[in-house]
FIKOLZA-1660 file (N, C-alpha, C; in steps of 0.1 Angstrom, whole numbers, plus 5000, padded with zeros to 4 digits):
% residues 247
   i   px   py   pz ch aa at
   1 5009 4988 5001  A  V  N
   1 5002 4999 5000  A  V CA
   1 5005 5014 5002  A  V  C
   2 5007 5022 4992  A  M  N
   2 5014 5033 4991  A  M CA
   2 5007 5045 4999  A  M  C
   3 5019 5049 5007  A  N  N
   3 5018 5060 5017  A  N CA
   3 5009 5074 5007  A  N  C
   4 5001 5077 5017  A  V  N
   4 4999 5092 5010  A  V CA
   4 5007 5104 5008  A  V  C
   5 5007 5108 4994  A  I  N
   5 5015 5122 4992  A  I CA
   5 5011 5134 4993  A  I  C
   6 5010 5143 5000  A  T  N
   6 5006 5153 5001  A  T CA
   6 5009 5164 4989  A  T  C
   7 5001 5169 4986  A  I  N
   7 5008 5188 4979  A  I CA
   7 5023 5188 4982  A  I  C
   8 5020 5189 4998  A  E  N
   8 5033 5192 5007  A  E CA
   8 5042 5188 5005  A  E  C
   9 5042 5175 5005  A  D  N
   9 5055 5163 5010  A  D CA
   9 5055 5164 4991  A  D  C
  10 5050 5168 4983  A  Y  N
  10 5053 5168 4969  A  Y CA
  10 5065 5180 4969  A  Y  C
  11 5062 5189 4973  A  K  N
  11 5065 5203 4971  A  K CA
  11 5080 5202 4977  A  K  C
  12 5080 5195 4991  A  S  N
  12 5088 5196 5002  A  S CA
  12 5101 5185 4999  A  S  C
  13 5095 5169 4993  A  T  N
  13 5106 5164 4991  A  T CA
  13 5103 5157 4979  A  T  C
  14 5094 5151 4972  A  Y  N
  14 5098 5151 4958  A  Y CA
  14 5102 5160 4952  A  Y  C
  15 5096 5169 4948  A  W  N
  15 5099 5178 4931  A  W CA
  15 5115 5180 4936  A  W  C
  16 5117 5185 4949  A  P  N
  16 5133 5192 4952  A  P CA
  16 5143 5179 4946  A  P  C
  17 5138 5161 4948  A  K  N
  17 5148 5152 4944  A  K CA
  17 5148 5156 4928  A  K  C
  18 5133 5157 4921  A  L  N
  18 5136 5159 4906  A  L CA
  18 5144 5169 4902  A  L  C
  19 5142 5182 4905  A  D  N
  19 5147 5193 4903  A  D CA
  19 5165 5188 4903  A  D  C
  20 5168 5185 4914  A  S  N
  20 5181 5183 4916  A  S CA
  20 5191 5172 4902  A  S  C
  21 5181 5163 4899  A  A  N
  21 5186 5153 4891  A  A CA
  21 5189 5161 4880  A  A  C
  22 5174 5168 4876  A  I  N
  22 5174 5176 4864  A  I CA
  22 5183 5187 4860  A  I  C
  23 5187 5193 4866  A  D  N
  23 5197 5204 4870  A  D CA
  23 5213 5194 4866  A  D  C
  24 5216 5182 4871  A  Q  N
  24 5228 5177 4868  A  Q CA
  24 5228 5170 4854  A  Q  C
  25 5215 5166 4850  A  L  N
  25 5215 5161 4836  A  L CA
  25 5217 5168 4828  A  L  C
  26 5210 5182 4828  A  L  N
  26 5209 5194 4816  A  L CA
  26 5225 5201 4814  A  L  C
  27 5232 5201 4826  A  T  N
  27 5243 5206 4828  A  T CA
  27 5256 5198 4830  A  T  C
  28 5255 5185 4821  A  Q  N
  28 5269 5177 4822  A  Q CA
  28 5277 5175 4810  A  Q  C
  29 5287 5176 4810  A  S  N
  29 5294 5173 4794  A  S CA
  29 5293 5158 4791  A  S  C
  30 5293 5159 4782  A  P  N
  30 5295 5141 4772  A  P CA
  30 5304 5136 4780  A  P  C
  31 5297 5123 4786  A  G  N
  31 5311 5115 4794  A  G CA
  31 5308 5115 4805  A  G  C
  32 5303 5123 4812  A  D  N
  32 5299 5128 4825  A  D CA
  32 5294 5114 4833  A  D  C
  33 5300 5110 4844  A  Y  N
  33 5295 5104 4854  A  Y CA
  33 5280 5113 4865  A  Y  C
  34 5270 5109 4860  A  I  N
  34 5261 5115 4872  A  I CA
  34 5259 5107 4881  A  I  C
  35 5261 5115 4894  A  P  N
  35 5261 5106 4908  A  P CA
  35 5249 5108 4911  A  P  C
  36 5240 5101 4902  A  I  N
  36 5220 5104 4910  A  I CA
  36 5217 5085 4905  A  I  C
  37 5206 5089 4914  A  S  N
  37 5203 5073 4918  A  S CA
  37 5190 5072 4907  A  S  C
  38 5189 5067 4890  A  Y  N
  38 5179 5066 4884  A  Y CA
  38 5168 5057 4889  A  Y  C
  39 5169 5047 4897  A  E  N
  39 5160 5042 4901  A  E CA
  39 5149 5044 4912  A  E  C
  40 5160 5059 4921  A  Q  N
  40 5156 5066 4930  A  Q CA
  40 5144 5080 4920  A  Q  C
  41 5147 5080 4912  A  I  N
  41 5139 5090 4906  A  I CA
  41 5132 5082 4899  A  I  C
  42 5131 5075 4890  A  Y  N
  42 5122 5068 4880  A  Y CA
  42 5110 5066 4894  A  Y  C
  43 5112 5063 4907  A  S  N
  43 5105 5059 4917  A  S CA
  43 5099 5067 4921  A  S  C
  44 5103 5078 4920  A  C  N
  44 5100 5093 4927  A  C CA
  44 5083 5096 4917  A  C  C
  45 5091 5095 4900  A  V  N
  45 5080 5100 4892  A  V CA
  45 5063 5091 4896  A  V  C
  46 5072 5075 4899  A  Y  N
  46 5057 5067 4897  A  Y CA
  46 5048 5073 4905  A  Y  C
  47 5055 5071 4921  A  K  N
  47 5049 5076 4930  A  K CA
  47 5035 5088 4930  A  K  C
  48 5045 5098 4923  A  C  N
  48 5040 5111 4923  A  C CA
  48 5027 5112 4911  A  C  C
  49 5029 5101 4904  A  V  N
  49 5016 5102 4891  A  V CA
  49 5011 5090 4898  A  V  C
  50 5011 5083 4904  A  C  N
  50 5001 5076 4914  A  C CA
  50 4991 5082 4919  A  C  C
  51 4996 5093 4930  A  Q  N
  51 4991 5101 4937  A  Q CA
  51 4985 5113 4930  A  Q  C
  52 4986 5113 4923  A  Q  N
  52 4973 5122 4914  A  Q CA
  52 4985 5135 4912  A  Q  C
  53 4996 5138 4915  A  H  N
  53 5002 5149 4909  A  H CA
  53 5011 5154 4896  A  H  C
  54 5005 5150 4885  A  S  N
  54 5011 5147 4872  A  S CA
  54 5011 5160 4869  A  S  C
  55 5000 5169 4870  A  E  N
  55 5000 5181 4860  A  E CA
  55 5009 5192 4869  A  E  C
  56 5007 5189 4884  A  Q  N
  56 5020 5200 4892  A  Q CA
  56 5032 5196 4886  A  Q  C
  57 5034 5182 4884  A  M  N
  57 5050 5178 4883  A  M CA
  57 5054 5179 4867  A  M  C
  58 5041 5178 4856  A  Y  N
  58 5045 5186 4844  A  Y CA
  58 5047 5197 4844  A  Y  C
  59 5040 5208 4849  A  S  N
  59 5041 5220 4851  A  S CA
  59 5056 5227 4853  A  S  C
  60 5063 5220 4865  A  D  N
  60 5069 5223 4874  A  D CA
  60 5084 5219 4865  A  D  C
  61 5083 5206 4856  A  L  N
  61 5090 5202 4849  A  L CA
  61 5094 5211 4836  A  L  C
  62 5081 5219 4829  A  I  N
  62 5084 5229 4820  A  I CA
  62 5091 5238 4823  A  I  C
  63 5084 5241 4835  A  K  N
  63 5088 5258 4839  A  K CA
  63 5104 5254 4842  A  K  C
  64 5113 5244 4847  A  K  N
  64 5124 5240 4848  A  K CA
  64 5133 5244 4835  A  K  C
  65 5129 5236 4829  A  I  N
  65 5138 5234 4816  A  I CA
  65 5136 5248 4810  A  I  C
  66 5123 5256 4808  A  T  N
  66 5120 5270 4798  A  T CA
  66 5132 5273 4809  A  T  C
  67 5135 5279 4823  A  N  N
  67 5147 5287 4827  A  N CA
  67 5160 5283 4820  A  N  C
  68 5163 5271 4823  A  H  N
  68 5174 5267 4819  A  H CA
  68 5177 5273 4804  A  H  C
  69 5168 5268 4796  A  L  N
  69 5169 5274 4782  A  L CA
  69 5171 5288 4780  A  L  C
  70 5166 5295 4789  A  E  N
  70 5163 5309 4785  A  E CA
  70 5178 5313 4787  A  E  C
  71 5186 5306 4800  A  R  N
  71 5197 5312 4805  A  R CA
  71 5214 5310 4792  A  R  C
  72 5209 5297 4785  A  V  N
  72 5215 5290 4776  A  V CA
  72 5214 5302 4761  A  V  C
  73 5200 5306 4760  A  S  N
  73 5200 5313 4753  A  S CA
  73 5211 5329 4752  A  S  C
  74 5210 5332 4766  A  K  N
  74 5213 5349 4772  A  K CA
  74 5230 5344 4769  A  K  C
  75 5237 5332 4771  A  E  N
  75 5250 5329 4771  A  E CA
  75 5255 5329 4762  A  E  C
  76 5247 5325 4746  A  L  N
  76 5247 5320 4735  A  L CA
  76 5246 5339 4724  A  L  C
  77 5238 5349 4734  A  Q  N
  77 5237 5362 4728  A  Q CA
  77 5253 5371 4732  A  Q  C
  78 5258 5364 4745  A  A  N
  78 5268 5371 4746  A  A CA
  78 5281 5365 4740  A  A  C
  79 5281 5354 4726  A  S  N
  79 5290 5351 4722  A  S CA
  79 5297 5357 4711  A  S  C
  80 5312 5359 4714  A  P  N
  80 5318 5363 4700  A  P CA
  80 5316 5357 4683  A  P  C
  81 5316 5365 4674  A  P  N
  81 5312 5353 4662  A  P CA
  81 5317 5346 4659  A  P  C
  82 5332 5341 4662  A  D  N
  82 5344 5333 4661  A  D CA
  82 5340 5319 4674  A  D  C
  83 5331 5320 4679  A  L  N
  83 5328 5312 4694  A  L CA
  83 5313 5305 4689  A  L  C
  84 5304 5316 4680  A  Y  N
  84 5293 5315 4679  A  Y CA
  84 5290 5298 4678  A  Y  C
  85 5294 5298 4662  A  I  N
  85 5289 5283 4661  A  I CA
  85 5291 5274 4668  A  I  C
  86 5307 5270 4671  A  E  N
  86 5308 5259 4683  A  E CA
  86 5298 5259 4694  A  E  C
  87 5296 5272 4701  A  R  N
  87 5286 5272 4711  A  R CA
  87 5272 5270 4712  A  R  C
  88 5270 5272 4699  A  F  N
  88 5257 5266 4698  A  F CA
  88 5255 5252 4698  A  F  C
  89 5267 5248 4690  A  N  N
  89 5270 5228 4688  A  N CA
  89 5269 5223 4698  A  N  C
  90 5276 5229 4713  A  V  N
  90 5273 5226 4725  A  V CA
  90 5263 5224 4732  A  V  C
  91 5254 5239 4730  A  A  N
  91 5241 5237 4739  A  A CA
  91 5235 5230 4733  A  A  C
  92 5233 5226 4718  A  L  N
  92 5221 5220 4712  A  L CA
  92 5227 5202 4718  A  L  C
  93 5240 5201 4717  A  G  N
  93 5243 5186 4717  A  G CA
  93 5240 5185 4732  A  G  C
  94 5241 5188 4738  A  Q  N
  94 5242 5190 4753  A  Q CA
  94 5227 5185 4757  A  Q  C
  95 5216 5193 4752  A  Y  N
  95 5200 5193 4758  A  Y CA
  95 5193 5180 4747  A  Y  C
  96 5201 5178 4736  A  M  N
  96 5196 5163 4730  A  M CA
  96 5201 5155 4738  A  M  C
  97 5212 5156 4744  A  G  N
  97 5222 5145 4753  A  G CA
  97 5213 5141 4761  A  G  C
  98 5209 5155 4769  A  A  N
  98 5201 5154 4783  A  A CA
  98 5186 5147 4784  A  A  C
  99 5179 5152 4771  A  L  N
  99 5166 5142 4768  A  L CA
  99 5166 5125 4768  A  L  C
 100 5182 5126 4764  A  Q  N
 100 5178 5105 4763  A  Q CA
 100 5179 5103 4777  A  Q  C
 101 5182 5112 4788  A  S  N
 101 5177 5107 4801  A  S CA
 101 5164 5111 4806  A  S  C
 102 5164 5123 4806  A  I  N
 102 5152 5130 4811  A  I CA
 102 5139 5121 4807  A  I  C
 103 5133 5116 4793  A  V  N
 103 5124 5117 4787  A  V CA
 103 5122 5098 4790  A  V  C
 104 5130 5091 4795  A  P  N
 104 5132 5082 4800  A  P CA
 104 5127 5079 4811  A  P  C
 105 5133 5089 4822  A  L  N
 105 5130 5091 4841  A  L CA
 105 5115 5097 4839  A  L  C
 106 5105 5102 4828  A  F  N
 106 5094 5105 4830  A  F CA
 106 5085 5095 4824  A  F  C
 107 5085 5087 4819  A  I  N
 107 5079 5078 4813  A  I CA
 107 5066 5077 4820  A  I  C
 108 5065 5078 4829  A  Y  N
 108 5051 5073 4838  A  Y CA
 108 5039 5084 4835  A  Y  C
 109 5046 5098 4839  A  M  N
 109 5038 5111 4836  A  M CA
 109 5035 5112 4827  A  M  C
 110 5050 5108 4813  A  N  N
 110 5043 5110 4797  A  N CA
 110 5030 5099 4794  A  N  C
 111 5031 5084 4798  A  K  N
 111 5020 5078 4792  A  K CA
 111 5007 5080 4802  A  K  C
 112 5011 5083 4814  A  F  N
 112 4993 5084 4822  A  F CA
 112 4991 5098 4823  A  F  C
 113 4998 5107 4817  A  Y  N
 113 4993 5123 4820  A  Y CA
 113 4993 5131 4803  A  Y  C
 114 5003 5132 4797  A  I  N
 114 5009 5140 4789  A  I CA
 114 5000 5137 4777  A  I  C
 115 5002 5119 4777  A  E  N
 115 4997 5112 4764  A  E CA
 115 4983 5113 4767  A  E  C
 116 4976 5109 4775  A  T  N
 116 4965 5104 4776  A  T CA
 116 4954 5118 4782  A  T  C
 117 4959 5127 4789  A  K  N
 117 4953 5136 4791  A  K CA
 117 4958 5152 4781  A  K  C
 118 4966 5152 4779  A  L  N
 118 4975 5166 4769  A  L CA
 118 4971 5159 4752  A  L  C
 119 4974 5147 4748  A  N  N
 119 4973 5143 4736  A  N CA
 119 4984 5145 4731  A  N  C
 120 4993 5150 4737  A  R  N
 120 5010 5151 4731  A  R CA
 120 5020 5144 4734  A  R  C
 121 5033 5138 4737  A  D  N
 121 5045 5139 4741  A  D CA
 121 5056 5143 4744  A  D  C
 122 5061 5136 4753  A  L  N
 122 5069 5145 4767  A  L CA
 122 5083 5150 4757  A  L  C
 123 5090 5137 4746  A  K  N
 123 5104 5147 4739  A  K CA
 123 5095 5155 4730  A  K  C
 124 5083 5157 4724  A  D  N
 124 5083 5163 4713  A  D CA
 124 5084 5179 4723  A  D  C
 125 5074 5179 4734  A  D  N
 125 5074 5193 4739  A  D CA
 125 5089 5194 4744  A  D  C
 126 5097 5188 4747  A  L  N
 126 5107 5198 4753  A  L CA
 126 5116 5200 4742  A  L  C
 127 5117 5190 4731  A  I  N
 127 5121 5198 4716  A  I CA
 127 5118 5212 4711  A  I  C
 128 5103 5209 4713  A  K  N
 128 5100 5223 4711  A  K CA
 128 5105 5236 4721  A  K  C
 129 5105 5232 4731  A  L  N
 129 5109 5239 4740  A  L CA
 129 5124 5247 4733  A  L  C
 130 5133 5236 4727  A  F  N
 130 5144 5239 4726  A  F CA
 130 5147 5252 4713  A  F  C
 131 5136 5247 4710  A  T  N
 131 5133 5259 4691  A  T CA
 131 5129 5269 4698  A  T  C
 132 5116 5272 4705  A  E  N
 132 5109 5286 4706  A  E CA
 132 5122 5296 4719  A  E  C
 133 5128 5287 4722  A  H  N
 133 5140 5296 4735  A  H CA
 133 5153 5296 4731  A  H  C
 134 5162 5286 4719  A  V  N
 134 5171 5292 4717  A  V CA
 134 5170 5293 4703  A  V  C
 135 5170 5282 4695  A  A  N
 135 5172 5278 4678  A  A CA
 135 5156 5293 4671  A  A  C
 136 5149 5290 4678  A  E  N
 136 5144 5307 4672  A  E CA
 136 5147 5319 4671  A  E  C
 137 5153 5321 4682  A  K  N
 137 5163 5334 4686  A  K CA
 137 5173 5335 4681  A  K  C
 138 5184 5324 4678  A  H  N
 138 5191 5328 4673  A  H CA
 138 5198 5323 4659  A  H  C
 139 5185 5316 4650  A  I  N
 139 5183 5309 4637  A  I CA
 139 5195 5322 4628  A  I  C
 140 5190 5336 4630  A  Y  N
 140 5191 5348 4616  A  Y CA
 140 5205 5353 4620  A  Y  C
 141 5215 5350 4630  A  N  N
 141 5227 5352 4635  A  N CA
 141 5234 5341 4631  A  N  C
 142 5231 5328 4634  A  L  N
 142 5237 5317 4631  A  L CA
 142 5237 5311 4618  A  L  C
 143 5225 5311 4608  A  M  N
 143 5227 5308 4592  A  M CA
 143 5238 5316 4586  A  M  C
 144 5238 5329 4585  A  P  N
 144 5249 5337 4579  A  P CA
 144 5267 5332 4581  A  P  C
 145 5267 5328 4594  A  L  N
 145 5278 5321 4599  A  L CA
 145 5283 5305 4595  A  L  C
 146 5272 5301 4594  A  L  N
 146 5273 5288 4587  A  L CA
 146 5275 5287 4576  A  L  C
 147 5267 5297 4567  A  L  N
 147 5272 5296 4552  A  L CA
 147 5288 5305 4547  A  L  C
 148 5290 5312 4558  A  E  N
 148 5308 5315 4556  A  E CA
 148 5315 5306 4559  A  E  C
 149 5308 5300 4571  A  A  N
 149 5321 5289 4572  A  A CA
 149 5322 5276 4562  A  A  C
 150 5309 5274 4555  A  Q  N
 150 5311 5264 4548  A  Q CA
 150 5317 5265 4533  A  Q  C
 151 5321 5281 4528  A  S  N
 151 5330 5286 4523  A  S CA
 151 5343 5284 4526  A  S  C
 152 5347 5287 4537  A  T  N
 152 5360 5289 4541  A  T CA
 152 5366 5275 4550  A  T  C
 153 5373 5271 4545  A  P  N
 153 5378 5254 4547  A  P CA
 153 5385 5257 4559  A  P  C
 154 5387 5248 4565  A  F  N
 154 5388 5243 4581  A  F CA
 154 5388 5257 4595  A  F  C
 155 5374 5262 4587  A  Q  N
 155 5366 5276 4599  A  Q CA
 155 5359 5267 4611  A  Q  C
 156 5354 5256 4607  A  I  N
 156 5346 5245 4616  A  I CA
 156 5349 5235 4611  A  I  C
 157 5347 5222 4625  A  T  N
 157 5348 5206 4616  A  T CA
 157 5338 5205 4610  A  T  C
 158 5338 5194 4598  A  P  N
 158 5324 5190 4595  A  P CA
 158 5317 5184 4600  A  P  C
 159 5322 5180 4615  A  S  N
 159 5313 5173 4624  A  S CA
 159 5302 5182 4629  A  S  C
 160 5308 5196 4632  A  T  N
 160 5301 5205 4638  A  T CA
 160 5291 5211 4626  A  T  C
 161 5296 5212 4617  A  M  N
 161 5287 5219 4605  A  M CA
 161 5277 5206 4602  A  M  C
 162 5276 5192 4609  A  A  N
 162 5267 5181 4603  A  A CA
 162 5259 5180 4617  A  A  C
 163 5263 5183 4628  A  N  N
 163 5252 5182 4638  A  N CA
 163 5246 5192 4638  A  N  C
 164 5250 5205 4638  A  I  N
 164 5239 5218 4637  A  I CA
 164 5233 5218 4622  A  I  C
 165 5231 5214 4612  A  V  N
 165 5224 5214 4599  A  V CA
 165 5211 5207 4600  A  V  C
 166 5219 5195 4605  A  K  N
 166 5212 5176 4613  A  K CA
 166 5197 5179 4620  A  K  C
 167 5204 5191 4632  A  G  N
 167 5193 5194 4642  A  G CA
 167 5191 5202 4641  A  G  C
 168 5190 5216 4632  A  L  N
 168 5183 5222 4627  A  L CA
 168 5171 5219 4618  A  L  C
 169 5177 5207 4612  A  Y  N
 169 5165 5202 4604  A  Y CA
 169 5153 5193 4613  A  Y  C
 170 5158 5188 4622  A  T  N
 170 5156 5182 4632  A  T CA
 170 5141 5187 4638  A  T  C
 171 5148 5200 4645  A  L  N
 171 5135 5212 4649  A  L CA
 171 5126 5220 4642  A  L  C
 172 5131 5221 4630  A  R  N
 172 5120 5227 4621  A  R CA
 172 5125 5225 4608  A  R  C
 173 5119 5216 4598  A  P  N
 173 5122 5213 4582  A  P CA
 173 5126 5223 4578  A  P  C
 174 5112 5231 4580  A  E  N
 174 5110 5247 4572  A  E CA
 174 5125 5257 4570  A  E  C
 175 5132 5252 4582  A  W  N
 175 5145 5260 4576  A  W CA
 175 5153 5254 4569  A  W  C
 176 5151 5248 4562  A  V  N
 176 5157 5244 4549  A  V CA
 176 5157 5257 4536  A  V  C
 177 5147 5262 4536  A  Q  N
 177 5142 5274 4531  A  Q CA
 177 5151 5286 4530  A  Q  C
 178 5157 5285 4541  A  M  N
 178 5167 5292 4541  A  M CA
 178 5183 5293 4533  A  M  C
 179 5184 5280 4534  A  A  N
 179 5199 5279 4524  A  A CA
 179 5195 5265 4519  A  A  C
 180 5188 5261 4512  A  P  N
 180 5188 5247 4507  A  P CA
 180 5200 5243 4505  A  P  C
 181 5208 5247 4497  A  A  N
 181 5221 5238 4490  A  A CA
 181 5230 5232 4506  A  A  C
 182 5231 5243 4517  A  L  N
 182 5240 5241 4526  A  L CA
 182 5232 5224 4532  A  L  C
 183 5220 5227 4535  A  F  N
 183 5209 5216 4541  A  F CA
 183 5211 5200 4532  A  F  C
 184 5210 5206 4521  A  S  N
 184 5212 5192 4510  A  S CA
 184 5225 5186 4508  A  S  C
 185 5234 5191 4516  A  K  N
 185 5250 5184 4518  A  K CA
 185 5245 5176 4533  A  K  C
 186 5239 5176 4543  A  F  N
 186 5234 5167 4548  A  F CA
 186 5228 5165 4551  A  F  C
 187 5215 5166 4545  A  I  N
 187 5202 5158 4542  A  I CA
 187 5198 5155 4528  A  I  C
 188 5197 5141 4530  A  P  N
 188 5195 5131 4520  A  P CA
 188 5178 5133 4518  A  P  C
 189 5180 5139 4501  A  N  N
 189 5167 5140 4491  A  N CA
 189 5155 5153 4496  A  N  C
 190 5166 5163 4501  A  I  N
 190 5156 5173 4502  A  I CA
 190 5156 5181 4492  A  I  C
 191 5163 5181 4479  A  L  N
 191 5162 5189 4464  A  L CA
 191 5163 5184 4457  A  L  C
 192 5156 5181 4448  A  P  N
 192 5155 5178 4434  A  P CA
 192 5168 5172 4429  A  P  C
 193 5170 5160 4421  A  P  N
 193 5184 5157 4418  A  P CA
 193 5189 5171 4410  A  P  C
 194 5200 5172 4410  A  A  N
 194 5204 5185 4406  A  A CA
 194 5216 5182 4390  A  A  C
 195 5212 5189 4381  A  V  N
 195 5223 5188 4370  A  V CA
 195 5230 5199 4368  A  V  C
 196 5246 5191 4363  A  E  N
 196 5255 5201 4364  A  E CA
 196 5255 5214 4364  A  E  C
 197 5244 5220 4354  A  S  N
 197 5243 5234 4348  A  S CA
 197 5235 5238 4360  A  S  C
 198 5232 5233 4371  A  Q  N
 198 5220 5241 4382  A  Q CA
 198 5231 5245 4396  A  Q  C
 199 5244 5239 4396  A  L  N
 199 5248 5242 4404  A  L CA
 199 5257 5256 4407  A  L  C
 200 5263 5261 4401  A  Q  N
 200 5268 5275 4399  A  Q CA
 200 5249 5280 4405  A  Q  C
 201 5238 5276 4399  A  E  N
 201 5228 5286 4404  A  E CA
 201 5227 5285 4420  A  E  C
 202 5229 5270 4426  A  Y  N
 202 5227 5271 4439  A  Y CA
 202 5237 5276 4441  A  Y  C
 203 5251 5280 4443  A  A  N
 203 5259 5286 4451  A  A CA
 203 5257 5299 4448  A  A  C
 204 5255 5305 4436  A  A  N
 204 5247 5320 4438  A  A CA
 204 5232 5324 4443  A  A  C
 205 5222 5311 4446  A  Q  N
 205 5215 5314 4458  A  Q CA
 205 5222 5317 4475  A  Q  C
 206 5229 5309 4476  A  D  N
 206 5237 5311 4489  A  D CA
 206 5243 5324 4487  A  D  C
 207 5253 5330 4479  A  Q  N
 207 5256 5343 4481  A  Q CA
 207 5242 5353 4482  A  Q  C
 208 5237 5351 4471  A  K  N
 208 5223 5359 4477  A  K CA
 208 5215 5362 4491  A  K  C
 209 5217 5346 4495  A  L  N
 209 5210 5349 4511  A  L CA
 209 5222 5355 4519  A  L  C
 210 5234 5354 4515  A  Q  N
 210 5246 5357 4523  A  Q CA
 210 5243 5376 4521  A  Q  C
 211 5241 5383 4510  A  R  N
 211 5242 5397 4509  A  R CA
 211 5224 5403 4511  A  R  C
 212 5216 5393 4515  A  E  N
 212 5201 5393 4518  A  E CA
 212 5202 5398 4536  A  E  C
 213 5208 5387 4539  A  L  N
 213 5209 5391 4557  A  L CA
 213 5215 5401 4559  A  L  C
 214 5227 5402 4551  A  I  N
 214 5238 5414 4555  A  I CA
 214 5235 5429 4550  A  I  C
 215 5224 5429 4542  A  Q  N
 215 5215 5441 4541  A  Q CA
 215 5205 5441 4554  A  Q  C
 216 5198 5432 4558  A  N  N
 216 5189 5434 4571  A  N CA
 216 5195 5437 4581  A  N  C
 217 5210 5437 4584  A  G  N
 217 5217 5444 4592  A  G CA
 217 5222 5428 4603  A  G  C
 218 5223 5418 4598  A  F  N
 218 5229 5404 4601  A  F CA
 218 5244 5403 4599  A  F  C
 219 5251 5414 4605  A  T  N
 219 5267 5409 4599  A  T CA
 219 5278 5404 4608  A  T  C
 220 5285 5395 4604  A  R  N
 220 5291 5391 4613  A  R CA
 220 5296 5392 4628  A  R  C
 221 5298 5406 4628  A  G  N
 221 5299 5414 4639  A  G CA
 221 5284 5420 4645  A  G  C
 222 5273 5418 4640  A  D  N
 222 5268 5423 4648  A  D CA
 222 5263 5415 4658  A  D  C
 223 5261 5421 4671  A  Q  N
 223 5259 5411 4684  A  Q CA
 223 5248 5416 4687  A  Q  C
 224 5237 5424 4683  A  S  N
 224 5220 5420 4680  A  S CA
 224 5217 5406 4682  A  S  C
 225 5210 5406 4686  A  R  N
 225 5203 5391 4685  A  R CA
 225 5183 5391 4686  A  R  C
 226 5185 5391 4672  A  K  N
 226 5170 5392 4667  A  K CA
 226 5166 5378 4662  A  K  C
 227 5151 5381 4673  A  R  N
 227 5139 5366 4669  A  R CA
 227 5137 5366 4658  A  R  C
 228 5137 5356 4656  A  A  N
 228 5127 5349 4638  A  A CA
 228 5115 5341 4645  A  A  C
 229 5105 5354 4638  A  G  N
 229 5091 5348 4638  A  G CA
 229 5093 5334 4639  A  G  C
 230 5180 5129 4681  A  E  N
 230 5183 5113 4684  A  E CA
 230 5169 5111 4689  A  E  C
 231 5162 5106 4680  A  E  N
 231 5150 5097 4681  A  E CA
 231 5155 5090 4697  A  E  C
 232 5144 5096 4706  A  L  N
 232 5147 5085 4721  A  L CA
 232 5130 5075 4718  A  L  C
 233 5136 5063 4723  A  T  N
 233 5127 5050 4722  A  T CA
 233 5128 5047 4737  A  T  C
 234 5115 5041 4740  A  Y  N
 234 5117 5034 4751  A  Y CA
 234 5102 5026 4753  A  Y  C
 235 5103 5014 4757  A  N  N
 235 5094 5007 4760  A  N CA
 235 5086 5009 4775  A  N  C
 236 5072 5011 4770  A  G  N
 236 5065 5017 4782  A  G CA
 236 5060 5006 4793  A  G  C
 237 5058 5007 4804  A  S  N
 237 5061 5001 4811  A  S CA
 237 5045 5000 4820  A  S  C
 238 5041 4985 4826  A  S  N
 238 5029 4985 4834  A  S CA
 238 5026 4997 4843  A  S  C
 239 5012 5003 4840  A  A  N
 239 5007 5015 4849  A  A CA
 239 5007 5009 4856  A  A  C
 240 5001 5020 4868  A  C  N
 240 5002 5023 4881  A  C CA
 240 4991 5013 4888  A  C  C
 241 4995 5010 4901  A  A  N
 241 4985 4998 4904  A  A CA
 241 4972 5000 4908  A  A  C
 242 4964 5015 4903  A  S  N
 242 4955 5019 4903  A  S CA
 242 4952 5030 4895  A  S  C
 243 4945 5029 4880  A  S  N
 243 4947 5043 4872  A  S CA
 243 4936 5046 4871  A  S  C
 244 4933 5049 4883  A  R  N
 244 4920 5064 4880  A  R CA
 244 4925 5076 4879  A  R  C
 245 4914 5084 4873  A  G  N
 245 4918 5100 4872  A  G CA
 245 4931 5098 4879  A  G  C
 246 4939 5104 4865  A  Y  N
 246 4953 5114 4869  A  Y CA
 246 4950 5123 4867  A  Y  C
 247 4954 5133 4876  A  R  N
 247 4949 5148 4869  A  R CA
 247 4966 5154 4864  A  R  C
% end
């Protein structure tokens, strides 16, 4: 028999444990060992869902990650142009890596609240947060730098360019329209088959976009940040002992 968890218990005992674990997962570097008990956190989420604290827990999780991403965005805003691409790549990779742990830890909340009550998916919601609070705010500063780096050998590593372009495509596929030739180097089948006579046209389109962005104030040295308008898989587990009305 599970002990009753009051809202006070949730706020004073259960959420602080989750809050601390999320902090560590969001800020870890690749390969770091995180000294948290995944079993304890998983159990903590399970108990809170069974005691009908899903709505509060979801709200707290979204607020927590939103605040984190707003800090990430401000740090990127302060980055000089020569470090901007690499820092965006680190921020994107770190966040997507964190989701590989965060989403499975909240599997019960996802299954018995987000999917059933909100008709959404936790992973999709958390990726959307990064799109809204980081990528959208930086895409018009990032894109001209990527185009310039593409035309300058050794400015950034091919793996960094590939990670960012694929990541942007995952976040918002329509961003392909900003630089089709660039995206087509890393995303298969997004352009119709090219004939040799069109290659110069693609190059000219990239150059035209660079000129248009510069004319609109998006120069390499422009420090104003203007806002523009890894698949996780897991297996569902058994429900709570009682599956009546989760809130």
